[in-house]
Backbone as numpy.savetxt, mean C-alpha at the origin, in Angstrom:
# Nx Ny Nz CAx CAy CAz Cx Cy Cz
11.08 23.24 -3.75 11.44 23.30 -2.36 12.35 24.31 -1.81
13.33 24.48 -2.79 14.43 25.43 -2.52 13.89 26.91 -2.50
12.75 27.22 -2.86 12.14 28.48 -2.93 11.66 28.85 -1.50
11.39 27.94 -0.73 10.84 28.27 0.62 9.34 28.46 0.70
8.71 28.21 -0.44 7.32 28.58 -0.57 6.45 27.47 -0.01
7.04 26.34 0.13 6.28 24.95 0.49 6.47 24.54 1.81
5.37 24.30 2.47 5.31 23.78 3.88 5.53 22.33 4.00
4.82 21.54 2.93 4.62 20.14 2.93 4.86 19.47 1.49
5.30 18.37 1.52 5.30 17.42 0.42 4.61 16.14 0.66
3.58 16.16 -0.24 2.72 14.96 -0.21 3.21 13.93 -1.24
3.43 12.74 -0.95 4.07 11.69 -1.80 3.33 10.46 -1.68
2.95 9.83 -2.63 2.30 8.47 -2.77 3.40 7.57 -3.05
3.68 6.46 -2.21 4.61 5.66 -2.32 4.31 4.58 -3.41
3.24 4.03 -3.01 2.59 2.93 -4.05 1.20 3.26 -4.35
1.10 2.94 -5.94 0.00 3.33 -6.54 -0.74 2.20 -7.14
-1.92 1.88 -6.75 -2.52 0.67 -7.13 -3.23 0.61 -8.56
-3.60 1.82 -9.07 -4.23 1.57 -10.49 -3.05 1.36 -11.48
-1.98 1.80 -11.39 -0.74 1.56 -12.34 0.17 0.43 -11.90
0.12 0.23 -10.55 1.01 -0.89 -10.05 2.51 -0.34 -9.93
2.57 0.83 -9.79 3.94 1.63 -9.59 4.32 1.88 -8.21
5.50 1.39 -7.83 5.96 1.71 -6.47 7.05 2.83 -6.72
6.80 3.98 -6.35 7.69 5.23 -6.51 9.00 5.03 -5.62
10.12 5.50 -6.12 11.40 5.47 -5.28 11.12 6.46 -3.85
11.52 5.93 -2.68 11.31 6.49 -1.49 12.75 6.94 -0.77
13.87 6.03 -1.06 15.09 6.34 -0.63 15.62 7.60 -1.31
15.53 7.62 -2.43 15.91 8.91 -3.17 15.28 10.31 -2.70
14.00 9.99 -2.48 13.26 11.25 -2.14 13.59 11.67 -0.65
13.87 10.60 0.16 14.48 10.93 1.33 15.78 11.70 1.42
16.65 11.43 0.43 17.95 12.13 0.31 17.56 13.51 0.15
16.65 13.87 -0.93 16.25 15.37 -1.21 15.72 15.93 0.00
14.61 15.25 0.79 14.15 15.76 1.85 14.94 16.26 3.13
15.98 15.63 3.08 17.00 15.82 4.21 17.83 17.26 4.08
17.53 17.76 2.66 18.20 19.06 2.51 17.16 20.16 2.90
15.89 19.75 3.18 14.90 20.71 3.51 14.04 20.48 4.83
14.90 20.50 5.92 14.31 19.93 7.18 13.12 20.82 7.60
12.86 22.05 7.09 11.67 22.61 7.55 10.40 22.16 6.84
10.45 21.36 5.90 9.36 20.96 4.95 8.92 19.65 5.57
7.58 19.62 5.95 7.01 18.35 6.39 6.84 17.45 5.23
7.25 16.01 5.39 7.02 15.06 4.47 6.09 14.14 4.96
4.99 14.11 4.06 3.80 13.09 4.21 3.84 12.03 3.22
3.73 10.81 3.65 3.60 9.75 2.78 2.39 8.84 2.65
1.82 8.56 1.69 0.61 7.80 1.42 1.20 6.42 1.30
1.01 5.67 2.39 1.40 4.14 2.19 0.35 3.20 2.42
-0.85 3.65 1.91 -2.09 2.85 1.97 -1.91 1.54 1.45
-1.39 1.29 0.24 -1.31 -0.09 -0.27 0.10 -0.72 -0.16
0.93 -0.20 0.69 2.41 -0.78 0.89 2.75 -0.99 2.36
2.28 -0.23 3.27 2.51 -0.40 4.72 2.18 -1.78 5.14
3.01 -2.64 5.84 2.68 -3.95 6.15 3.23 -4.94 5.09
3.58 -4.43 3.95 4.15 -5.42 3.05 5.79 -4.86 2.66
6.04 -3.52 2.62 7.16 -2.91 2.44 7.66 -2.50 3.93
8.94 -2.62 4.12 9.36 -2.45 5.34 10.00 -1.07 5.34
9.09 -0.27 6.16 9.35 1.44 6.18 10.29 1.54 7.62
11.40 1.92 7.42 12.10 2.36 8.32 11.95 3.88 8.67
11.01 4.30 9.22 10.36 5.56 9.23 11.43 6.63 9.84
12.05 6.42 10.77 13.22 7.32 11.33 14.40 7.53 10.43
14.62 6.52 9.92 15.83 6.61 8.92 15.61 7.36 7.71
14.38 7.19 7.29 13.83 7.90 6.05 13.62 9.39 6.37
13.15 9.51 7.55 12.84 11.06 7.99 11.42 11.40 7.79
10.52 10.36 7.50 9.03 10.68 7.18 8.44 11.32 8.35
7.63 12.44 8.07 7.07 13.18 9.25 5.62 12.67 9.50
4.89 12.13 8.43 3.59 11.73 8.57 3.39 10.51 7.56
3.02 9.32 8.09 2.86 8.20 6.94 1.68 7.75 7.47
0.64 7.44 6.42 -0.58 7.02 6.76 -1.01 5.77 5.66
-1.54 4.78 6.51 -2.05 3.50 5.75 -3.57 3.20 6.08
-4.07 2.24 5.49 -5.49 1.70 5.89 -5.24 0.22 6.02
-6.31 -0.47 6.85 -6.22 -1.69 7.27 -6.44 -2.78 6.30
-7.14 -2.38 5.11 -7.59 -3.35 4.15 -6.62 -3.76 3.14
-5.49 -3.38 3.11 -4.46 -3.78 2.17 -3.41 -4.79 2.72
-2.25 -4.28 2.81 -1.19 -5.25 3.27 -1.28 -5.85 4.78
-2.15 -5.01 5.48 -2.41 -5.49 6.94 -3.41 -6.58 6.90
-4.06 -7.07 5.75 -4.91 -8.13 5.57 -5.97 -8.09 6.60
-6.65 -7.01 6.72 -7.64 -6.68 7.74 -8.86 -6.06 6.98
-10.22 -6.12 7.69 -11.29 -5.46 7.02 -10.89 -3.99 6.95
-11.63 -3.25 5.96 -11.54 -1.83 6.00 -12.12 -1.27 7.21
-11.69 0.01 7.50 -12.40 0.56 8.62 -11.29 1.43 9.56
-9.99 1.01 9.29 -9.07 1.71 10.31 -8.00 2.43 9.52
-7.66 3.67 9.98 -6.41 4.25 9.32 -5.33 4.16 10.34
-4.01 3.81 9.90 -3.02 3.60 10.78 -1.92 4.49 10.25
-1.36 5.47 11.27 -0.58 6.38 11.05 0.55 6.50 12.01
1.57 7.15 11.54 2.78 7.60 12.38 3.14 9.06 12.07
3.31 9.84 13.25 3.50 11.21 13.18 4.75 11.74 13.97
5.66 12.33 13.23 6.71 12.97 13.95 6.46 14.09 14.85
7.34 14.30 15.64 7.40 15.42 16.73 7.36 16.70 15.82
8.20 16.84 14.89 8.30 17.98 14.02 6.81 18.33 13.39
6.15 17.38 12.90 4.90 17.46 12.27 3.78 17.89 13.30
4.10 17.36 14.54 3.05 17.74 15.61 3.25 19.37 16.17
4.68 19.68 16.03 4.80 21.13 16.54 4.43 22.18 15.39
4.41 21.59 14.28 3.88 22.44 13.11 2.33 22.48 13.13
1.70 21.41 13.38 0.32 21.32 13.64 -0.29 22.34 14.60
0.46 22.60 15.66 0.10 23.53 16.68 -0.12 24.73 16.10
0.56 25.25 15.12 0.67 26.51 14.55 -0.32 26.95 13.55
-0.97 25.79 13.09 -1.98 25.90 11.90 -3.39 26.34 12.55
-4.04 27.31 12.02 -5.29 27.81 12.52 -6.28 26.96 11.67
-7.52 26.91 12.29 -8.72 26.28 11.73 -8.29 24.81 11.28
-7.82 23.99 12.12 -7.40 22.68 11.83 -8.80 21.76 11.61
-9.82 22.21 11.94 -10.91 21.29 11.88 -11.04 20.49 13.20
-11.60 19.42 13.18 -11.60 18.49 14.21 -11.19 17.07 13.92
-11.90 16.54 12.83 -11.73 15.10 12.38 -10.32 14.65 12.35
-9.38 15.54 11.78 -8.00 15.11 11.57 -7.03 16.12 12.34
-7.58 16.54 13.33 -6.64 17.36 14.08 -5.82 16.49 14.94
-4.39 16.67 14.62 -3.46 15.91 15.58 -3.40 16.31 17.09
-3.71 17.45 17.35 -3.74 17.92 18.71 -4.86 17.20 19.43
-5.99 17.18 18.80 -7.09 16.46 19.42 -6.80 14.99 19.76
-6.08 14.33 18.67 -5.65 12.84 18.84 -4.69 12.84 20.06
-3.67 13.72 20.01 -2.74 13.51 21.18 -3.35 13.80 22.46
-4.43 14.67 22.64 -5.01 14.91 23.91 -5.73 13.63 24.38
-6.40 13.03 23.42 -7.12 11.89 23.83 -6.20 10.63 24.13
-5.06 10.63 23.32 -4.14 9.47 23.48 -3.46 9.53 24.79
-3.35 10.76 25.48 -2.87 10.70 26.78 -3.65 10.07 27.81
-4.98 9.80 27.43 -5.78 9.02 28.18 -6.17 7.55 27.64
-5.34 7.24 26.68 -5.32 5.99 26.04 -6.87 5.90 25.24
-7.32 6.96 24.85 -8.74 7.20 24.28 -8.55 7.47 22.76
-9.69 7.57 22.11 -9.86 8.14 20.76 -10.88 9.27 20.87
-10.71 10.14 19.95 -11.76 11.25 19.87 -13.15 10.99 19.69
-13.32 9.89 19.05 -14.72 9.37 18.68 -14.89 7.92 19.00
-15.86 7.34 18.96 -16.25 5.99 19.28 -15.28 5.06 18.26
-14.51 4.25 18.79 -13.44 3.55 18.04 -14.27 2.31 17.58
-13.55 1.73 16.42 -14.21 0.45 15.85 -13.40 -0.72 16.70
-14.08 -1.02 17.79 -13.45 -2.09 18.77 -13.10 -3.37 18.05
-13.87 -4.08 17.31 -13.57 -5.27 16.67 -12.40 -4.93 15.73
-12.21 -3.92 15.13 -11.05 -3.76 14.39 -9.84 -3.68 14.91
-9.94 -3.17 16.22 -8.64 -2.89 17.06 -8.26 -4.29 17.64
-9.27 -5.10 18.04 -8.99 -6.35 18.36 -8.13 -7.21 17.27
-8.72 -7.03 16.14 -8.19 -7.76 14.80 -6.78 -7.20 14.52
-6.65 -6.00 14.73 -5.17 -5.34 14.45 -4.20 -5.76 15.49
-4.58 -6.05 16.93 -3.71 -6.44 17.78 -3.30 -7.92 17.48
-4.27 -8.69 17.00 -3.98 -10.11 16.64 -3.08 -10.17 15.52
-3.33 -9.40 14.41 -2.51 -9.33 13.27 -1.09 -8.73 13.45
-0.87 -7.87 14.34 0.30 -7.36 14.78 1.22 -8.41 15.35
0.52 -9.35 16.27 1.37 -10.40 16.77 1.78 -11.23 15.64
1.01 -11.43 14.67 1.57 -12.43 13.42 2.63 -11.60 12.64
2.40 -10.39 12.40 3.55 -9.91 11.89 4.78 -9.87 12.52
4.80 -9.55 13.73 6.01 -9.57 14.59 6.58 -10.94 14.44
5.79 -12.03 14.67 6.40 -13.35 14.57 7.17 -13.68 13.24
6.50 -13.23 12.18 7.01 -13.45 10.81 8.23 -12.47 10.69
8.12 -11.19 11.24 9.34 -10.27 11.04 9.18 -9.63 9.95
9.41 -8.11 9.97 8.97 -7.38 8.78 9.93 -7.51 7.63
11.26 -7.95 7.90 12.14 -8.28 6.86 11.60 -9.38 6.09
11.24 -10.53 6.81 10.77 -11.69 6.21 9.52 -11.37 5.44
8.64 -10.64 6.00 7.39 -10.28 5.29 7.57 -9.50 4.07
8.46 -8.48 4.06 8.83 -7.93 2.81 9.40 -8.78 1.74
10.23 -9.74 2.23 11.00 -10.76 1.36 9.84 -11.64 0.80
8.75 -12.02 1.42 7.55 -12.72 0.94 6.86 -11.89 -0.18
6.58 -10.87 0.13 5.91 -9.96 -0.97 6.91 -9.82 -2.13
8.14 -9.59 -2.05 8.98 -9.40 -3.21 9.06 -10.99 -3.98
9.02 -11.94 -3.17 9.14 -13.25 -3.91 7.79 -13.46 -4.77
6.60 -13.19 -4.08 5.34 -13.21 -4.88 5.30 -12.39 -6.02
5.64 -11.23 -5.94 5.76 -10.16 -6.97 6.63 -10.74 -8.17
7.76 -11.36 -7.91 8.70 -11.86 -9.03 7.95 -13.08 -9.66
7.17 -13.81 -9.11 6.33 -14.97 -9.68 5.40 -14.36 -10.62
4.57 -13.20 -10.22 3.62 -12.78 -11.03 4.24 -12.02 -12.12
5.38 -11.29 -12.00 5.98 -10.63 -13.05 6.53 -11.38 -14.13
7.10 -12.58 -13.69 7.67 -13.52 -14.60 6.61 -14.10 -15.54
5.43 -14.36 -14.84 4.27 -14.91 -15.71 3.67 -13.82 -16.54
3.53 -12.69 -16.13 3.04 -11.55 -16.94 3.86 -11.37 -18.20
5.20 -11.38 -18.07 6.09 -11.17 -19.12 6.22 -12.26 -20.17
5.70 -13.34 -19.57 5.71 -14.61 -20.49 4.53 -14.53 -21.46
3.35 -14.15 -20.81 2.00 -14.25 -21.56 1.50 -12.91 -21.88
1.72 -11.79 -21.19 1.25 -10.60 -21.31 2.52 -9.40 -21.48
2.19 -8.63 -20.74 3.29 -7.62 -20.45 3.00 -6.82 -19.24
4.02 -5.97 -18.70 3.98 -5.26 -17.44 3.58 -3.87 -17.78
2.73 -3.16 -17.06 2.29 -1.73 -17.41 3.27 -0.82 -16.74
3.82 -0.91 -15.62 4.91 0.11 -15.10 6.31 -0.12 -15.88
6.92 1.09 -15.96 8.26 0.98 -16.41 9.14 0.18 -15.71
10.23 -0.36 -16.25 11.06 -1.30 -15.64 11.67 -0.65 -14.36
11.65 -1.44 -13.29 12.38 -0.59 -12.03 11.40 0.04 -11.09
10.16 0.32 -11.67 9.06 0.87 -10.69 7.96 0.07 -10.30
8.10 -1.28 -10.54 7.08 -2.31 -10.19 6.86 -2.10 -8.75
5.56 -2.29 -8.35 5.10 -2.60 -7.01 5.63 -3.88 -6.59
5.68 -4.04 -5.19 6.09 -5.29 -4.64 4.68 -5.88 -4.13
3.50 -5.03 -3.90 2.25 -5.59 -3.41 1.41 -5.86 -4.46
1.34 -5.45 -5.63 0.47 -5.65 -6.62 1.23 -5.62 -7.95
0.60 -6.26 -9.07 1.28 -5.98 -10.32 0.03 -5.79 -11.27
0.33 -4.56 -12.03 -0.71 -4.14 -13.05 -0.10 -4.78 -14.46
-1.02 -5.38 -15.13 -0.54 -6.24 -16.55 -1.18 -5.61 -17.50
-0.42 -5.35 -18.68 -1.04 -4.88 -19.96 -1.83 -6.14 -20.54
-3.25 -5.78 -21.06 -3.89 -6.86 -21.61 -3.64 -6.90 -23.10
-2.45 -7.57 -23.45 -1.92 -7.42 -24.75 -2.55 -8.62 -25.70
-3.15 -9.42 -24.99 -3.90 -10.45 -25.78 -5.41 -10.23 -25.98
-5.83 -8.99 -25.29 -7.26 -8.61 -25.72 -8.29 -9.48 -25.05
-8.03 -9.97 -24.01 -8.91 -11.04 -23.30 -10.17 -10.17 -22.56
-11.08 -10.85 -22.45 -12.16 -10.22 -21.51 -11.96 -10.43 -19.96
-11.43 -9.36 -19.44 -11.01 -9.39 -18.02 -12.25 -9.79 -17.05
-13.45 -9.19 -17.61 -14.63 -9.36 -16.71 -15.12 -10.97 -16.85
-14.91 -11.47 -18.17 -15.16 -12.91 -18.27 -14.20 -13.84 -17.49
-12.92 -13.32 -17.49 -11.94 -14.18 -16.93 -12.20 -14.20 -15.25
-12.71 -13.11 -14.81 -13.10 -12.93 -13.42 -14.39 -13.78 -13.12
-15.27 -13.95 -14.07 -16.36 -14.79 -13.79 -15.93 -16.17 -13.75
-15.07 -16.61 -14.53 -14.73 -18.00 -14.32 -13.90 -18.26 -13.16
-12.88 -17.31 -12.87 -12.17 -17.45 -11.53 -13.08 -17.47 -10.37
-14.21 -16.71 -10.42 -15.20 -16.59 -9.21 -15.69 -18.04 -9.03
-15.80 -18.86 -10.00 -16.38 -20.42 -9.97 -15.33 -21.18 -9.10
-14.04 -20.68 -9.08 -13.08 -21.45 -8.33 -12.73 -20.66 -7.04
-13.44 -19.63 -6.48 -13.25 -19.00 -5.47 -12.11 -18.03 -5.55
-11.81 -17.47 -6.63 -10.81 -16.50 -6.74 -11.21 -15.26 -7.46
-10.49 -14.20 -7.59 -10.73 -13.15 -8.40 -9.49 -12.11 -8.51
-9.45 -11.44 -9.61 -8.46 -10.38 -9.85 -9.22 -9.12 -9.97
-8.39 -8.05 -10.25 -8.93 -6.80 -10.30 -8.93 -6.25 -11.81
-9.93 -5.83 -12.35 -9.91 -5.29 -13.69 -9.06 -3.78 -13.63
-8.78 -3.44 -14.93 -8.01 -2.12 -14.73 -8.87 -1.07 -14.19
-8.22 0.25 -13.59 -8.98 1.17 -13.19 -9.40 2.20 -13.98
-10.60 2.59 -14.09 -10.98 3.86 -14.74 -10.74 3.67 -16.23
-9.86 4.63 -16.82 -9.60 4.43 -18.41 -8.82 3.28 -18.85
-8.45 2.68 -17.62 -7.31 1.35 -17.98 -8.38 0.07 -17.93
-9.44 0.25 -17.64 -10.42 -1.01 -17.57 -10.39 -1.80 -18.82
-10.16 -3.18 -18.78 -10.06 -3.93 -19.89 -8.63 -3.96 -20.46
-7.98 -2.68 -20.37 -6.80 -2.54 -21.19 -5.66 -3.13 -20.25
-6.01 -3.18 -18.93 -5.05 -3.73 -18.01 -5.75 -4.66 -16.94
-5.27 -5.41 -16.14 -5.84 -6.13 -15.04 -4.63 -6.31 -14.00
-5.07 -6.45 -12.70 -4.32 -6.33 -11.66 -4.38 -7.55 -10.72
-3.18 -8.08 -10.35 -3.17 -9.14 -9.40 -2.25 -8.66 -8.26
-3.23 -8.83 -7.04 -2.50 -8.32 -5.81 -1.68 -9.64 -5.07
-0.64 -9.15 -4.49 0.11 -10.20 -3.74 0.68 -9.56 -2.58
-0.25 -9.40 -1.68 -0.16 -8.76 -0.47 -0.66 -9.32 0.87
-0.40 -8.84 1.97 -1.05 -9.24 3.16 -0.58 -10.71 3.53
-1.66 -11.49 3.65 -1.24 -13.05 4.11 -1.19 -13.75 2.98
-1.27 -13.47 1.74 -1.15 -14.42 0.68 0.23 -15.08 0.65
0.15 -16.05 0.12 1.76 -17.04 0.07 1.95 -17.21 -1.44
3.27 -17.69 -1.64 3.64 -18.06 -3.12 2.71 -19.19 -3.81
2.39 -19.98 -2.63 1.46 -21.14 -3.11 0.15 -20.57 -3.65
-0.43 -19.51 -2.99 -1.72 -18.89 -3.26 -1.44 -18.27 -4.80
-0.40 -17.70 -4.92 -0.35 -16.98 -6.25 -0.14 -17.99 -7.37
0.74 -18.97 -7.20 0.99 -19.99 -8.12 -0.34 -20.75 -8.41
-1.29 -20.93 -7.48 -2.58 -21.60 -7.77 -3.51 -20.66 -8.63
-3.39 -19.35 -8.30 -4.12 -18.47 -9.06 -3.77 -18.48 -10.55
-2.32 -18.27 -10.67 -1.91 -18.14 -12.07 -2.24 -19.66 -12.93
-2.05 -20.73 -12.21 -2.31 -22.01 -12.81 -3.94 -22.01 -13.23
-4.83 -21.39 -12.52 -6.24 -21.39 -12.92 -6.42 -20.33 -14.05
-5.61 -19.26 -13.97 -5.69 -18.42 -15.22 -5.21 -19.12 -16.55
-4.18 -19.81 -16.45 -3.61 -20.66 -17.61 -4.69 -21.55 -18.07
-5.32 -22.27 -17.15 -6.41 -23.18 -17.56 -7.56 -22.51 -18.32
-8.04 -21.44 -17.74 -9.15 -20.86 -18.17 -8.90 -20.20 -19.63
-7.68 -19.63 -19.72 -7.53 -18.88 -20.99 -6.65 -19.87 -21.85
-6.41 -21.13 -21.34 -5.60 -22.15 -22.24 -4.35 -21.66 -22.73
-3.58 -21.08 -21.82 -2.29 -20.37 -22.16 -1.30 -21.50 -22.22
């Protein structure tokens, strides 16, 4: 960044295949040294569970989607853009149309969207925002952390954690399949009980499995799932 060759830093805060939550406060400290660089954060699987103090962090563009911690159907992108990023966007030629911030701002002045909006999703988002505000983001993040601790403790007792210590996500846990169980068969049995977890992603399939603890899930939900797994695997 010190070379001045870079206009933008793209940063994934929470990564769901590995269950890693990358440090963000530390990166914010670095980015404050380079105010001319636009900082974009991928918060797809963490916004709504992690309490982002966007102005304090100095993030210029942060983007999430509705189907993760917002606990809504897929179909909406949720983002926040800084004035600095908007000013930078004005100077970019050939911005296209679909993701042109200037087009979005033009329509936003009329409380409209550039294309036909997903009206049912917006009503659902409005409803969910009321519920999130009622719970409070500090309490919501605390609940996510508490659920994560329950899953991590269970994973350490019966399996092992995939992320390095200190980098575990608070919205899902990726677990090493140290027992060599069939994750697919476990999911089949869980399905009979109205539950499921996620197999490892890509090359990590069957080598790991993932338990989400995000959105509207509660400690009781997580404890019930883990109890079912214990019964199925006879742990």
